[in-house]
C-alpha positions as CSV (number, residue, x, y, z in Angstrom):
1,L,107.3,89.2,35.8
2,L,105.7,90.0,32.6
3,D,109.0,91.3,31.4
4,V,110.5,87.7,32.2
5,Q,107.4,86.1,30.2
6,R,107.9,88.1,27.5
7,S,111.6,87.0,27.0
8,G,110.3,83.8,26.1
9,R,113.1,82.5,28.6
10,F,110.5,79.8,30.0
11,K,108.8,77.7,27.5
12,K,104.7,77.4,28.1
13,I,102.7,74.1,27.3
14,T,100.2,76.4,25.6
15,P,100.1,80.2,24.4
16,V,99.2,82.3,27.4
17,Q,98.1,85.9,27.2
18,E,99.3,88.4,29.6
19,V,95.7,89.3,30.7
20,S,95.1,85.9,31.4
21,M,98.1,85.7,33.8
22,I,97.0,88.8,35.8
23,Q,93.4,87.4,36.0
24,T,94.7,84.2,37.6
25,L,96.7,86.1,39.8
26,C,93.5,88.1,40.8
27,Y,91.5,84.9,41.0
28,L,94.1,83.3,43.2
29,L,94.3,86.3,45.8
30,E,90.4,86.2,46.1
31,T,90.4,82.6,47.1
32,Q,92.6,83.4,50.1
33,N,90.0,84.8,52.6
34,T,92.5,86.6,54.3
35,P,90.8,88.8,57.4
36,P,91.0,92.7,57.0
37,D,93.4,92.9,60.1
38,T,96.0,90.5,58.3
39,P,99.5,92.0,58.6
40,K,101.2,93.3,55.4
41,D,104.0,90.5,55.3
42,V,101.5,87.8,55.3
43,Y,99.6,89.6,52.5
44,E,102.8,89.4,50.8
45,L,103.3,85.7,51.2
46,Y,99.7,84.9,50.0
47,F,100.5,87.4,47.0
48,V,103.8,85.2,46.3
49,F,101.9,81.9,46.2
50,A,99.5,83.6,43.7
51,A,102.3,85.1,41.6
52,I,104.2,81.9,41.5
53,W,101.2,79.9,40.1
54,A,99.7,82.7,37.9
55,F,103.0,83.2,35.8
56,G,104.7,79.7,36.3
57,G,101.8,77.2,36.8
58,F,101.8,76.6,32.9
59,L,105.4,76.3,32.1
60,F,106.6,73.4,30.0
61,Q,108.7,70.4,31.0
62,D,110.6,68.3,28.2
63,Q,113.0,65.5,28.1
64,L,115.7,68.2,28.4
65,V,114.4,71.2,30.2
66,D,112.1,71.4,33.1
67,Y,111.1,75.1,32.6
68,R,109.2,75.2,36.0
69,V,112.6,74.2,37.7
70,E,114.2,76.9,35.8
71,F,111.7,79.5,36.8
72,S,112.0,78.3,40.5
73,K,115.5,79.0,40.3
74,W,115.1,82.3,38.8
75,W,112.4,83.5,41.4
76,V,114.5,82.0,44.6
77,T,117.7,84.5,43.0
78,E,115.2,87.0,42.2
79,F,113.0,87.3,45.4
80,K,115.6,86.5,48.0
81,H,113.5,88.0,50.8
82,I,111.0,85.0,50.5
83,K,112.6,82.2,52.1
84,F,111.5,78.8,50.6
85,P,112.6,75.5,51.8
86,S,115.9,74.4,50.0
87,Q,114.5,71.1,48.9
88,G,112.6,70.6,45.9
89,T,111.0,73.7,43.7
90,I,108.8,76.5,44.8
91,F,105.9,74.6,43.1
92,D,106.2,71.7,45.6
93,Y,105.2,74.1,48.5
94,F,101.9,75.7,49.5
95,L,101.3,78.3,52.3
96,D,99.9,77.1,55.3
97,H,97.2,79.4,56.9
98,E,97.8,78.9,60.4
99,T,101.4,78.6,60.8
100,R,102.2,81.0,57.5
101,K,105.2,78.9,56.6
102,W,105.7,76.8,53.4
103,L,105.0,73.4,53.6
104,P,105.0,70.6,51.1
105,W,101.9,69.7,49.2
């Protein structure tokens, strides 16, 4: 993810340091309050949610390109084992704690 950010492929609203992206990822993971006996695959879903927002939440949208949409397309292509609904972008969904499914905001 850091390599993609370094490439300049996705335009940011404001400059964001790499350490800030990692720190945001950690903060978002801390807020999930997952019990110790949570299965590994569920932890992965929480990590995905946190990573999407930590690395893509600050992307720019102008009149020609919505970089969040571009990031969403890249994410779905790159990480095919995480299934998102086909409508909208990855930013249109949150992980429901009870059903462990992606639901629209």
